[in-house]
Each structure stands twice: as structure tokens, then as C-alpha cells.
N, C-alpha and C positions, 0 to 999 in steps of 0.2 A: 543791460543786466542779463537779459535772456541770451545774449550773444556769448557770454562767458560761462553759462550754465553747463554746456557739454564739456568744456575744458575741466571744470571742477569735478564733474561726475567721472571723467576719465582718470583724473588724479586720484580720486577716492577709490576707484576700482583697482588701480595699480597698487595703492597702499595696502588695501585689503588682501590682494593676492600675495604681496610681499610678506605681510604678517602671517598669512596661512603657511607659506613655504618655510618661514623661520620657525613657526610653532611646530610644524611637522618635523623639521630637522632637530629641534630640541627634544621632542618626544623620542625620536629614534636614538638620539645621543644618550638619553637617560635609560633607554632600554637596550643598550648595546650588549650588555652582559647577558640579558635574557634572550636576545636574538641568537647569540652564539651558542648559548646553552640549549636552545630549542633545536638547533641543527645537530648538536652533538649527542643529545639524549633522545632515546626512543621512549616516549611517554606511554606508549601502548604496553609497556612492561610494568607500568606503575599500577598497583592494585586500586589505589584511590582514584586515579584518573579514569579508569574504566568502571569504577563503582563496584568492583568485585567485593569490597568490604561490606556492601549493603545486601548481599545475598542472604536469605532467599527472596528478598524484595528486588529481584532482578529478572533477567530474561533467559538465563541459562549459564552453563559452565562447560559445554562440550568442546569449545575451542580454547580453553584457558591455557592448556599446555603450549599451543602454538603462539599465543600472545606472550606468555612468560618466557618462552625460548627466543623471542626476538625475531620470529619468522614473519611478522607483520610490522610494517613501518609506514608512517605517513609519507605521502609524496611531498615535494618541495614546499608548496605553499601551505599545505596542511600542517606543517610543523610550527607555523607562526601563530601562537595563541592569541595575539592581539587582533587577528583577523576573524576570530570566532564571533565577534559582535555582528558581523555581516552574515554569518552562517546560522540563521535562525532555526532552520530545520535540523541542524546537527547531523548533516550528511557529509562524510569525508571520503576521499579517494586514497587508497593505500596500495602498497605492493606486498604480495604474499609470495614467499619463496619456499620451494620444496627442493631438497638436495638433488633429486633425480629429474624433476620436471622444470627447474628454473623458476623464474619469477613471473607473476602475472598480476594484472590489475584487478582489484576487488573494491567493493563499496562497503563502508562502515556506517552504521546508523545507530543513533541513540533512541530512535523511535519517538522522539518528542523534543520540544524546546527545553531549555534549562528551566524556564518558569513552570512548564507542565510537569517536569520531573520533581521540582521542589513542591509543587502542589500535591502530588500523589504521596510524597513522604509525609507532608503535614496532615493529610487526610488519614493516613494509616496511624500516625501517632495520636491524632485526636480521637479516633474511634477506639483505640486501645487504652489510652491514658487520660483523654480529655485535654491534653496539652498538644501544642503544635511541634514540640521537640521532645524526642525520647530515644531510647535504644531501639532502633528500627528492627533489628533482628528479633528481639524479644517481643516487640509489638506485633509482628506478623502472626504469631501464634494466638493472638487474642482478637483477630479480625475474621471476616468472612473468608479470607484466603486460606484459612486453616480448616474449613468445613469438611474437606475431603480426607483429612488426616485420620489415621487409625484403621479401622476395619471396613471402611466404605469400599464397596466393590466397583461401582460404576459412577461415571460422571453423567448425571441425569439433567434433563432440560429444566426442571424446577429450580436447580441450583444456580444456573448461570443465565437463564433467559433474560434478554434485555441488557446484558452487561456491555455489549458492543454490537456493531453492525453484523459481525460474523454470526453471532448467536441471537439475532433479533427475533427469529422464529425457529429455534433449533429443533431438530428431530433426534431421537436416540441414535439413529444410524449415522448422522453427521457427527455427533459427539464421540461415538465409538471410533469413527475414522480419525478424529483429531487425536484421541489418546493413543490409538494404535500406531500412528505415524509421528508421534511426538519425538523429535530428534535430540532432545536435551536429556536423555536417559540412556544408559548402557543397554538396558533390557527392553527396547522398544519392540513392537510387533504384536502386542496383545492389547485388547480394549479393556482389560481388567486393570484396575488401579493398583493391584497388589504388586505389580512389577515396578512401581514408582515409589521412591522414598518420599517421606513427608515434605522434605524441602523441595523436591522436584514437583510435587503436586501443587505446592504454593507458587512456585515459579510459573507453572502452567496457567494457573488462575490469574496471577499477576499480569502475565502477557495478554491473556484473554480480555482482561478488563482495561488495561492501559492502551495497548495497541496490538491488535491480533494479526498484524501483517505476517510475522514469522509463522504463525499457525496456518495461515492461508497458503503460504509457500510450501510448508511441509505437507499439508493435507492434499494439495493439488500440485504436485511437483512437476517441474519442466521435463523430467525424465520420462514421464508418461504422456507428454505431448501438450500439457497445459501451457498457455501463453504467459507464464510468469517467470521472473528471474529465479535463478537457482539459489536455494538457501544453503549456506555453508556451515554456520555455527554461531555460537554466542559465547561471550565471557562477560559476566557482570551485566552492565547495561549498555553493552556494545554488541551489535549484531552484524555479522558479515554475510553479504550476498554477492553473487557473481556480477561482475561488470558486464553490461550488455553492449552499450555503444552510445552514440550521440542521441540526444533527446529529439523528439519528433519535430519540435519547432525549428530545429536547425535545417530542415528540409523545405522550408518555405519557398526558397528560390531554386530548388532542384529541377532537373529537366521534367517536362510534362509527363513522359512515360514513367519516370520514377514515382511521381506523385500519384499517378493512376494506380500503380502497384501497391503503394502504401495505403491508399484509400480502400482498395479491394481487401487488403489484409485486415484493416480495421473492421470491415463488415464481416469477414470470416471469423474474427475474434468474437464479435457479438453473437454470431450464430453458434460457435463452439461453446461459449459459456452458457448459452441458453439451452441448446439441444445437444446432448452427449450420451454416451452409453452408460454413464454412471447415474443418470437420472438426478443430477444436481443442477440447479439453475443458479448461476452466479451473476449478480447484478452490480456493476460498478457505479458507485454513487458519486465518485469524484473523477470525472472524465475531463482531462485537460492535456495539452501537449506535453507538459512536464512529466506526466505519469506514464508516458510511452517512450520507448527507446528502440533504435534500429541497429541490428547487428551489422558490424562493418564487413563481414565476409559473406554471409548469406542474405543480408538485407531483410531479415525477418523482424517484424514488429513484435515487441514484448512489453507486457505490463510491468513497470518497475516500481510502482507504488500501489500496494494492495491493502492499505489500511482500511479503506471504506468499501468493503465488499459484503453484500448481503447474500447469504446462501440459503436457497429454498430446496427442500427435499421434495421432488416432484412425485415420488412414489407415495409419500404420506399425504400429499395434497390430493392426489387422485383418489386415494382410499377415502379421504374425508369427503370429497365431492360425491363419490358414489354412495357413501353412507347417507349423506344429506338427501341425495336423490331418492333413495328407497325408504328411508326412515323418517326424515324430517318433513315438515310441511313444505309446500311449493314456494310459499313466500319466504321462508327461511333460506331456501336454496338460492333464490334470486338475490338475497342480501349478502350471502356468505361465499358464493362461488362465482367467480368471473369466468365466463365461458368463451370469451374471445381473446385472442392474442394478436395484437397488431404491432408489427415492427415496420417502421417507415424510415428508410435511410436515404438521404439525398446528399450526394457529394458533388460539389461543383469545383472543378479544377481549371484554373486559368493558366495560360502561358503568356510569355512575353510577346508572342506573335499577335498582331492585330486581328481581331475578329475570330480568334480561335477559342473554342470553348467545348468542354466535354461534360456530360452528366452521366452519373452512374446511379441508378435507382434500384432499390429492392423493396418490393411491397409484398409482405407475407401475411396471410390471414387464413386461418382455418378454425372454425368453431368446433369445440369438442362435441357439443350436442346441437346440431344445426336446428332442430325443431324448437329449441328453447332460446335461440339466439335473440329473438326480439323481446323476450321477457326479462332476462337477467341483465342488469346493468349496474355498473359500479363506478364511482367517481374515479376518473382516470388520474393516475399518478405518473408523471413523465420525468424522465431524466433527459435533459436536453443539453446538447453541446452545440454552440453556434460559433463558428470561426470563419475566417475568410475562405476556407477550403472544405471544411467538414461540418455537416449539420446532421445529427443523428437523434432520433426520437425512439425511446424504448417505452412501450406500453406495459404497464404492470398487469400481470395475469397470475392467477393462483393455480389453474390447472389447464392442461392442454398442450398442444404442440404447434409448430409452424413448419410449413414447407416453402422454402424460398423460391421465388420466381424472379430471377435476375435478368435484366437486359441492359445492354451497353450501347450507347450511342457514340459512334466515333466522331472525332472532330472534323469540322468542315471549314475550309478557308473561304472567307467572304471578301 
């Protein structure tokens, strides 16, 4: 009996495989018309497909003319809608063409899954009408997204604090920067809201609440040296950003020297986001290989997913720390102000050569007030990334700075 069991299992496996192939063929046959239509039609010119009909419950309209003119089109596999079931993040690759510059690759994002977009629609309707379905455009004017409409002059922290990671602890200087650099209006450049239409104000708040990644890319642009992908524009609920290159995980088996360079760049990014001339500290809360990409020409590492970024205004923090130092009691200072900043980065890079190993370590520590170092203590909050090659720890600090002392140990053959 047991002798014939493998034969029966083998036959069952072949039958199941045959049924799967037949089922797949039937599905393709039934959707033949849709497949041909997908290749012939540019769906990015469809207002409903890009959710332009839902504005101002959208992310912007600055690139709508390019979408409607057919200058943007999906790449081959992106045209097949039945593959969207595997594209949970709603990230697409497309070609963008300019008459004089030719075509280039860009990335299109819906900034959330289909379920997340449906949920935000239902929440807007429920707050406005008490029902989960409604006229979304009219409902927007009855929600908190319309709080800035009218004669409101400034976007203030009390309006948006806690809406997303970007404004987890906002300062007025940060919010002025967001408004001044908002790219989804024709009259950008001023921190006053009078230059924004009511619909544009609602789009800004909608983006800030749902997924602030476009605002991070606009407020800290790559043109100024920030390690983020370049923001291009939006139409409806489709945002366009510049294509950077292959994701970091594709370099697992790269030559040892290449991995050393990439590891060093990751540490440079951590240092730049923490210490810069603008006195803003940016903390990445979602650090993974998928969220970094490497440029094919210059080999530069860039952050390609900036949804979960906390921005701290170091000027405001230092002012508050000094205020607590001279005004508040000593015990309050110890509870509210962290005086040490510790960044410990360990990057282990392995090669295929037996016995070859390199370690790159950076330990930075400089107390703001050395005399109070032993008094003030705060529960450490760590953002940790542990991978076969990279292990980075970021210690949370409210005020202070760091002076990196890097050393590099070259590999030795054993």
C-alpha cells in the first residue's frame, strides 16, 4: 500500500498542475478583449482612473495637463489591470515624454492601498453626513480639512499636530516651510495662506493627514542636496516622482567595495538628516532596503519612501531646553530635556572570499550640558534596522548635536 502512495501523490500533483494551467488559460481567454484594450488605451488620461473627480479630496492638480495630454503612460506590465492585485502599494512605473527632452522613466504612486483610499473616503463621508457614502466634494467642506478656508492667515501647530509623522511635533517654522514650498499651487513662495485657494488648502491638509510623503519631498527637495527622490507633480490621487534606480536589496551580492560605499552613504544620510544647516532633524521611522534606491550613474543612495518621517525643529527644542534650564525646576529639566545624543552604527560587510570581513563603525556622543549628563535621563527610543549587512541604531534626543568620529578597519585575509 505504501509502495503506491508516491505514485498516487505524483498523479495528483500533475492533475492539479494541469487544472491550474487550464484555469489560467480560460481566464486569459475570457479577458482577451480587456487585455487588448489595456495595451491600446492610456488609462492615465481617464479622470476617474486617477481619481481627479474626487478633488479636493486628492493630492493636487499641478500635473493634470501632462496626464490629460497623454505625456505619461504606463510601462508594459503596468497596463495590465488584473496584475493590480499583486501591487498592494499602488506603485507604478511609467514613461514621461517631453517634446524636446524625449522620454524618461518616472514613478507613480497612489500613496496608499485601495483599501486605505476607500477608508479615507468613508471617514470623510461619515464625519460630514453620518453615512459611509456621499458626495465627496461637498463633504470635504464639512470636515476638518476645511478649517483653513476663508480668512485664515497661517497654518499653525494647533490645527494639524499629530495628524501624521511629519507633524508629530510641529513648529511654526516647519509649517511655514511646508506652505511656502507647496508645489500644488501656482502662487507658491509665501508662507501666508492667502495665496492658496480653498481647494488647494484642503488638498494640502488631505495630503498631510493621509500620506505626507509629497510634502516631505517638497519641503526638503533633492535640488538642495537632501537625500530624497525629486517630486514632480500630482493629478488627482496619483503622484509623480523621479525614478532613482534599483532598490538597495538588489546589491546584496555586489562586490565588496560597492557594499562598503553604500554602507558609508547610509551613515552619511543619517548624519545629514540629523545635523544640517537648516536645524531640522529628520528621523526615518521605516528603514528597510525597499525604501532606499541607488542611482545607476552616480551610485548615490536616495530615500525613495518618505511617508514615515518625523521632523524636529532643533531651534525650537534648544530654546525650550534653555527655557527649562533657567526658568523651570531642575527636576522638570531632567524629565523633559534629553541631554545626550548617541548614534551607534555598525555595518558588517561580508564578501564571498573566505575569512574576509570588514567593519565600519561610527560612535558619536556629545552632551549639550556635560555637567548635567549624569542627572538627566530619559527612556531610550530606538529605531533599529537589523539586516545581514546593516545594523543601525538611532538614539532619540530632543536637543543637542553630534560630532562623528569614524574609523574604518580594512579587511584582512586569514
